[in-house]
C-alpha positions in Angstrom: 42.2 333.3 123.2 40.7 332.3 121.1 40.3 328.8 121.3 36.4 327.3 121.7 34.7 326.7 124.4 34.1 322.3 123.4 38.8 322.6 123.6 38.0 323.4 126.5 35.7 321.1 127.6 37.4 318.0 125.8 38.2 315.0 127.4 39.7 312.5 125.6 37.3 309.4 125.1 40.4 306.9 126.2 40.7 305.1 122.5 43.6 302.5 123.5 41.9 301.4 126.9 38.7 301.2 124.9 39.2 299.5 122.5 41.3 297.1 124.7 38.1 296.5 126.8 36.2 295.5 123.9 38.9 292.9 122.6 38.5 291.4 126.4 34.6 290.9 125.9 34.6 289.6 122.4 37.7 287.3 123.9 35.0 286.0 126.2 32.4 285.7 124.2 34.2 283.1 121.3 35.9 281.0 124.2 32.0 280.7 125.6 30.8 280.4 121.9 33.3 279.8 119.3 31.5 279.5 116.1 30.1 283.2 116.8 30.7 284.8 113.9 31.5 288.4 113.4 27.6 289.3 112.6 26.4 287.4 116.1 29.7 288.8 118.0 28.3 292.6 116.8 24.5 291.5 118.0 26.0 289.7 120.9 28.1 292.8 122.3 24.6 295.0 120.9 22.6 293.5 123.7 25.2 293.2 126.0 25.2 297.3 126.3 28.2 298.0 123.6 28.2 299.7 120.7 30.5 299.0 118.4 30.0 298.6 114.3 30.2 295.3 113.0 33.5 296.1 110.8 34.9 297.3 113.6 34.5 293.7 115.3 35.4 292.0 112.2 38.9 294.1 112.1 39.7 292.4 115.7 38.5 289.4 115.1 41.2 288.5 111.9 44.2 290.8 114.8 43.5 288.5 117.4 43.0 284.9 114.8 39.6 284.4 115.7 37.1 284.2 113.0 34.8 281.3 112.8 35.5 278.8 110.1 32.7 278.9 106.7 30.5 275.7 107.0 31.0 274.3 103.2 27.7 272.8 101.8 28.0 268.6 101.4 28.0 268.1 98.1 26.1 265.2 97.3 28.6 263.1 94.5 26.6 259.6 94.5 23.2 259.5 92.9 22.1 256.1 94.6 18.0 256.3 93.0 18.6 254.5 89.5 17.5 251.4 87.8 21.0 249.6 87.2 21.5 246.1 89.1 23.7 246.7 92.5 25.5 244.4 93.0 26.2 242.4 97.1 30.0 244.1 99.0 31.9 241.7 99.4 34.6 243.3 101.4 32.6 243.7 103.7 33.2 241.2 105.9 36.3 240.0 104.5 39.6 240.2 107.0 42.8 241.0 104.8 45.8 239.5 104.9 47.7 239.1 102.3 49.0 241.8 98.8 46.5 241.1 96.0 43.4 239.6 97.9 41.3 243.3 97.8 41.8 246.2 95.4 39.9 250.1 95.9 38.9 252.2 93.1 38.6 255.8 94.0 38.0 258.7 91.1 39.0 262.0 92.4 39.7 265.7 90.5 42.6 267.7 90.5 42.1 270.8 89.3 45.1 272.4 87.5 45.7 275.4 86.2 42.6 275.8 83.1 41.1 273.1 83.9 40.3 270.0 85.9 41.7 266.2 85.1 40.4 263.4 86.8 42.4 260.7 88.9 41.1 257.2 88.9 43.1 254.7 91.3 43.4 251.0 91.8 44.6 250.9 95.8 45.4 247.1 97.0 43.9 247.1 100.7 46.8 245.0 102.6 49.9 247.0 101.0 47.9 250.4 100.4 50.3 251.0 97.2 48.5 252.3 94.5 48.7 249.5 91.6 47.4 251.6 89.0 46.4 254.7 88.1 45.1 257.1 84.9 44.8 260.5 84.6 42.2 261.9 82.0 40.1 264.7 81.1 36.2 263.6 81.3 34.9 261.0 83.4 34.4 258.0 81.8 33.9 254.5 81.8 37.0 254.4 79.5 39.3 256.2 82.1 38.4 253.7 84.7 38.8 250.8 82.5 42.5 251.5 81.5 43.5 251.6 85.3 41.9 248.2 85.8 43.5 247.2 82.9 47.6 248.7 84.1 47.1 247.5 87.3 46.6 244.0 86.0 49.5 244.1 84.3 51.5 240.5 85.9 49.9 240.1 88.5 47.8 236.9 90.8 44.6 238.0 90.0 42.4 234.4 90.6 41.0 235.5 93.8 41.6 239.3 93.6 37.9 241.5 95.1 37.8 244.3 93.0 35.8 246.8 95.1 34.7 250.5 93.9 32.1 252.0 97.0 
């Protein structure tokens, strides 16, 4: 015969059953440690004596849908170390019983196709409805003042508390 001797002695690995076993082991580790990503999973498998590449582990974890989510860095948005006057929180112990008793203000940004725009909104705490809002390109004080002006309109604001924390 004209075939190499290695062909005669070749034993197939049974890749399908080996990968199934690897999948089972990854699933068990992921159940026990749900916060493990593919790197930690690879190290855990290597500690158990299973030789596997991190790319293979990543591929299997993606296929099984057991990848952990990346932790996002907490963004500090408030500067509390200023020398400006701070006002007491009048809404802390207040029990809201009617409309136009307590308004809350909030500013957020909205991503549009080319940039960001800022939304300043005034919300009635009792009805939870937006009583005034403004969208602008800059985060200037005029944005929030305009939202407040639009919300006052013809409303009864004699004993209103405006809370912006």
